[in-house]
KOLDO-650275 format. One record per residue: residue number from 1; residue in three letters; x, y, z of N, C-alpha, C in turn. Coordinates in pm, whole numbers. Layout:
residues N
(NUM; ala; (X; Y; Z); (X; Y; Z); (X; Y; Z));
...
end
This chain:
residues 84
(1; unk; (6766; 7129; 7680); (6745; 6984; 7721); (6875; 7010; 7766));
(2; unk; (6860; 6860; 7839); (6934; 6823; 7948); (7110; 6767; 7848));
(3; unk; (7165; 6778; 7963); (7288; 6735; 7879); (7321; 6566; 7859));
(4; unk; (7403; 6486; 7817); (7470; 6359; 7855); (7625; 6356; 7827));
(5; unk; (7659; 6293; 7857); (7812; 6194; 7868); (7839; 6074; 7806));
(6; unk; (7885; 6057; 7714); (7942; 5991; 7592); (8027; 5925; 7671));
(7; unk; (7997; 5812; 7590); (8138; 5653; 7692); (8242; 5683; 7626));
(8; unk; (8340; 5799; 7551); (8452; 5831; 7562); (8463; 5935; 7667));
(9; unk; (8401; 5949; 7816); (8418; 5969; 7893); (8546; 5899; 7969));
(10; unk; (8671; 6000; 8000); (8749; 5887; 8038); (8784; 5927; 8234));
(11; unk; (8680; 5977; 8274); (8628; 5992; 8376); (8729; 6029; 8443));
(12; unk; (8794; 6165; 8439); (8874; 6273; 8512); (8822; 6316; 8633));
(13; unk; (8726; 6291; 8616); (8624; 6386; 8754); (8653; 6536; 8770));
(14; unk; (8643; 6594; 8691); (8648; 6764; 8690); (8510; 6799; 8610));
(15; unk; (8414; 6698; 8584); (8282; 6795; 8525); (8203; 6791; 8703));
(16; unk; (8172; 6659; 8773); (8105; 6672; 8886); (8112; 6748; 9025));
(17; unk; (8222; 6837; 9013); (8223; 6940; 9100); (8226; 7052; 9067));
(18; unk; (8214; 7066; 8958); (8169; 7232; 8864); (7991; 7211; 8871));
(19; unk; (7908; 7122; 8888); (7789; 7086; 8874); (7718; 7205; 8925));
(20; unk; (7647; 7261; 8973); (7585; 7367; 9060); (7435; 7280; 9107));
(21; unk; (7386; 7192; 8985); (7277; 7137; 9072); (7290; 6991; 9113));
(22; unk; (7401; 6935; 9124); (7467; 6799; 9160); (7380; 6693; 9063));
(23; unk; (7371; 6769; 8980); (7338; 6648; 8830); (7401; 6502; 8764));
(24; unk; (7573; 6547; 8810); (7658; 6461; 8741); (7726; 6327; 8868));
(25; unk; (7696; 6238; 8843); (7737; 6124; 8930); (7858; 6024; 8841));
(26; unk; (7886; 5964; 8936); (7949; 5806; 8861); (7894; 5733; 8824));
(27; unk; (7902; 5692; 8709); (7775; 5594; 8692); (7875; 5443; 8674));
(28; unk; (7824; 5361; 8645); (7883; 5201; 8625); (8014; 5201; 8579));
(29; unk; (8057; 5274; 8422); (8159; 5289; 8392); (8230; 5456; 8354));
(30; unk; (8128; 5519; 8379); (8198; 5654; 8327); (8114; 5767; 8410));
(31; unk; (8098; 5892; 8380); (8045; 5994; 8486); (7910; 6010; 8391));
(32; unk; (7788; 6023; 8459); (7635; 6010; 8373); (7577; 6155; 8471));
(33; unk; (7469; 6203; 8353); (7387; 6348; 8387); (7267; 6274; 8415));
(34; unk; (7179; 6346; 8543); (7046; 6334; 8559); (6958; 6422; 8511));
(35; unk; (6862; 6379; 8389); (6812; 6457; 8324); (6731; 6560; 8423));
(36; unk; (6684; 6478; 8541); (6587; 6568; 8595); (6665; 6678; 8679));
(37; unk; (6803; 6699; 8659); (6840; 6787; 8795); (6916; 6876; 8732));
(38; unk; (6938; 6846; 8506); (7061; 6922; 8424); (6990; 7059; 8458));
(39; unk; (7034; 7171; 8427); (6941; 7274; 8334); (7028; 7348; 8273));
(40; unk; (7168; 7267; 8215); (7208; 7313; 8090); (7310; 7461; 8197));
(41; unk; (7303; 7442; 8354); (7368; 7557; 8417); (7282; 7697; 8399));
(42; unk; (7148; 7680; 8351); (7077; 7810; 8334); (6990; 7803; 8462));
(43; unk; (7020; 7957; 8513); (6984; 8047; 8608); (7087; 8064; 8751));
(44; unk; (7242; 7975; 8676); (7363; 7938; 8739); (7491; 8046; 8673));
(45; unk; (7488; 8007; 8535); (7622; 8058; 8452); (7564; 8058; 8320));
(46; unk; (7632; 8139; 8255); (7597; 8135; 8093); (7600; 8039; 8005));
(47; unk; (7708; 7931; 8042); (7754; 7806; 7970); (7758; 7684; 8076));
(48; unk; (7748; 7600; 7982); (7732; 7424; 8113); (7832; 7427; 8171));
(49; unk; (7898; 7408; 8231); (8039; 7440; 8329); (8093; 7289; 8311));
(50; unk; (7988; 7194; 8239); (8103; 7055; 8284); (8156; 7039; 8128));
(51; unk; (8057; 7131; 8054); (8116; 7173; 7847); (8222; 7191; 7903));
(52; unk; (8246; 7307; 8002); (8326; 7386; 8003); (8526; 7361; 8023));
(53; unk; (8477; 7246; 8063); (8573; 7186; 8130); (8623; 7073; 8165));
(54; unk; (8547; 7014; 8013); (8568; 6867; 7986); (8669; 6859; 7929));
(55; unk; (8782; 6752; 7970); (8892; 6765; 7784); (8880; 6697; 7706));
(56; unk; (8775; 6606; 7685); (8800; 6532; 7594); (8665; 6552; 7520));
(57; unk; (8572; 6682; 7591); (8481; 6734; 7471); (8358; 6597; 7445));
(58; unk; (8295; 6535; 7544); (8234; 6399; 7555); (8074; 6444; 7612));
(59; unk; (8077; 6570; 7608); (7967; 6640; 7676); (7847; 6680; 7573));
(60; unk; (7744; 6631; 7545); (7667; 6727; 7439); (7479; 6656; 7487));
(61; unk; (7400; 6726; 7396); (7293; 6804; 7447); (7224; 6640; 7412));
(62; unk; (7097; 6597; 7493); (7027; 6498; 7525); (6943; 6468; 7444));
(63; unk; (6932; 6463; 7335); (6790; 6540; 7247); (6701; 6382; 7289));
(64; unk; (6698; 6296; 7362); (6633; 6205; 7430); (6532; 6310; 7568));
(65; unk; (6607; 6387; 7582); (6515; 6507; 7686); (6531; 6646; 7624));
(66; unk; (6393; 6688; 7502); (6438; 6802; 7445); (6304; 6874; 7634));
(67; unk; (6405; 7028; 7597); (6355; 7137; 7652); (6409; 7249; 7631));
(68; unk; (6321; 7338; 7619); (6330; 7492; 7577); (6406; 7549; 7673));
(69; unk; (6458; 7697; 7651); (6505; 7779; 7727); (6439; 7778; 7845));
(70; unk; (6284; 7854; 7822); (6160; 7828; 7935); (6158; 7697; 8026));
(71; unk; (6179; 7628; 7953); (6152; 7471; 8042); (6281; 7443; 8136));
(72; unk; (6370; 7511; 8075); (6509; 7462; 8186); (6535; 7605; 8281));
(73; unk; (6449; 7732; 8273); (6461; 7832; 8384); (6322; 7771; 8474));
(74; unk; (6226; 7730; 8447); (6134; 7672; 8519); (6152; 7569; 8627));
(75; unk; (6255; 7489; 8510); (6322; 7334; 8629); (6424; 7395; 8725));
(76; unk; (6469; 7502; 8708); (6601; 7551; 8843); (6554; 7612; 8924));
(77; unk; (6363; 7695; 8873); (6284; 7740; 8962); (6233; 7665; 9080));
(78; unk; (6212; 7513; 9040); (6162; 7410; 9059); (6272; 7396; 9160));
(79; unk; (6400; 7355; 9112); (6555; 7269; 9199); (6588; 7388; 9286));
(80; unk; (6549; 7508; 9315); (6600; 7608; 9360); (6511; 7615; 9475));
(81; unk; (6366; 7604; 9449); (6242; 7601; 9545); (6240; 7518; 9615));
(82; unk; (6316; 7388; 9594); (6309; 7278; 9660); (6430; 7232; 9772));
(83; unk; (6507; 7342; 9734); (6653; 7345; 9864); (6608; 7430; 9984));
(84; unk; (6536; 7509; 9957); (6451; 7623; 10046); (6395; 7509; 10180));
end
């Protein structure tokens, strides 16, 4: 599944630079994650880096965008192929 940032985000700016897929950006009120780009760091890291660095623990699984680990690996492959 993609991840999402809750409205408890304090805009500390630590999650955006650690996202290897550039899926995180500043929204109107707080940071947001683009589900089309989020692979939960599959293909890059063992754990989602944004979750690891978030000081307020406001990043959770986005149940509106269900994806299996295989789906995330396929998305990672498509994203990497598009960068080539």
